[in-house]
C-alpha positions as CSV (number, residue, x, y, z in Angstrom):
1,M,-7.0,22.9,0.5
2,K,-9.7,24.3,-1.8
3,T,-12.0,22.1,-3.9
4,D,-10.5,23.5,-7.1
5,E,-7.0,22.6,-5.9
6,I,-8.1,19.1,-5.1
7,R,-9.8,18.7,-8.5
8,N,-6.7,19.9,-10.3
9,T,-4.5,17.5,-8.4
10,V,-6.9,14.6,-9.1
11,L,-6.8,15.4,-12.8
12,R,-3.0,15.7,-12.8
13,L,-2.7,12.4,-11.1
14,L,-5.2,10.8,-13.5
15,T,-3.2,12.0,-16.5
16,N,-0.1,10.3,-15.0
17,I,-1.9,6.9,-15.4
18,A,-3.6,7.8,-18.7
19,P,-1.2,10.2,-20.4
20,E,-3.2,10.0,-23.7
21,V,-6.1,12.0,-22.2
22,A,-6.0,15.8,-21.6
23,P,-7.4,16.9,-18.3
24,A,-10.1,19.0,-20.1
25,Q,-11.4,15.8,-21.7
26,I,-12.1,14.0,-18.4
27,K,-15.8,14.1,-17.6
28,P,-16.3,14.7,-13.8
29,E,-19.3,12.4,-13.4
30,V,-18.3,9.5,-15.6
31,S,-16.4,6.5,-14.2
32,F,-12.7,6.2,-14.9
33,R,-13.3,2.8,-16.5
34,D,-15.9,4.2,-18.9
35,Q,-13.8,7.1,-20.1
36,L,-10.1,6.1,-19.7
37,D,-8.1,3.1,-21.0
38,V,-7.2,1.9,-17.5
39,D,-7.2,-1.5,-15.8
40,S,-7.5,-2.3,-12.1
41,M,-3.7,-2.0,-11.5
42,D,-3.8,1.5,-13.0
43,L,-6.6,2.4,-10.7
44,L,-4.8,1.0,-7.7
45,K,-1.7,3.0,-8.6
46,F,-4.0,6.1,-8.9
47,L,-5.5,5.5,-5.4
48,I,-2.0,5.1,-4.0
49,S,-0.9,8.4,-5.6
50,L,-4.0,10.1,-4.0
51,H,-2.9,8.7,-0.6
52,T,0.7,9.9,-1.2
53,E,-0.3,13.3,-2.5
54,F,-2.9,14.1,0.0
55,G,-1.7,12.1,3.0
56,V,-5.2,10.6,3.4
57,D,-5.8,6.9,4.2
58,I,-8.2,5.3,1.7
59,P,-9.5,2.0,3.1
60,E,-10.4,-0.6,0.5
61,R,-14.0,-0.4,1.5
62,D,-14.1,3.2,0.2
63,Y,-12.7,2.4,-3.2
64,S,-16.1,2.4,-4.7
65,K,-16.5,6.1,-3.7
66,L,-13.5,7.0,-5.8
67,T,-14.6,5.8,-9.3
68,T,-15.3,9.2,-10.8
69,P,-13.4,12.5,-10.6
70,N,-16.3,14.1,-8.7
71,G,-16.3,11.2,-6.3
72,C,-12.6,11.6,-5.7
73,V,-12.9,15.3,-5.0
74,A,-15.8,14.9,-2.6
75,Y,-14.1,12.0,-0.7
76,L,-10.8,13.9,-0.4
77,D,-12.4,17.2,0.5
78,A,-14.3,15.4,3.4
79,A,-11.2,13.5,4.4
80,L,-9.0,16.6,4.5
81,R,-11.6,18.5,6.5
82,T,-11.8,15.7,9.0
83,K,-8.0,15.5,9.2
84,K,-7.7,19.2,9.7
85,S,-10.2,19.3,12.6
86,N,-8.3,16.5,14.4
């Protein structure tokens, strides 16, 4: 999967938990909490949706790497590459 495809999917899933925000308004390097009206349950649902959509396990210790759109894309890109090579 290409990086742009990962990014588009991440943005789509984000708008599922924060439907009042257009994908174009989401800043790639700003944390979700700073730019979206979401709580910890929303973020957990988002992480579960990433797991479901990409088939990538996300251990709790890695949650801090997934606090921005860019962080999500980088994490998922690396995880998918690792998964593909196994």
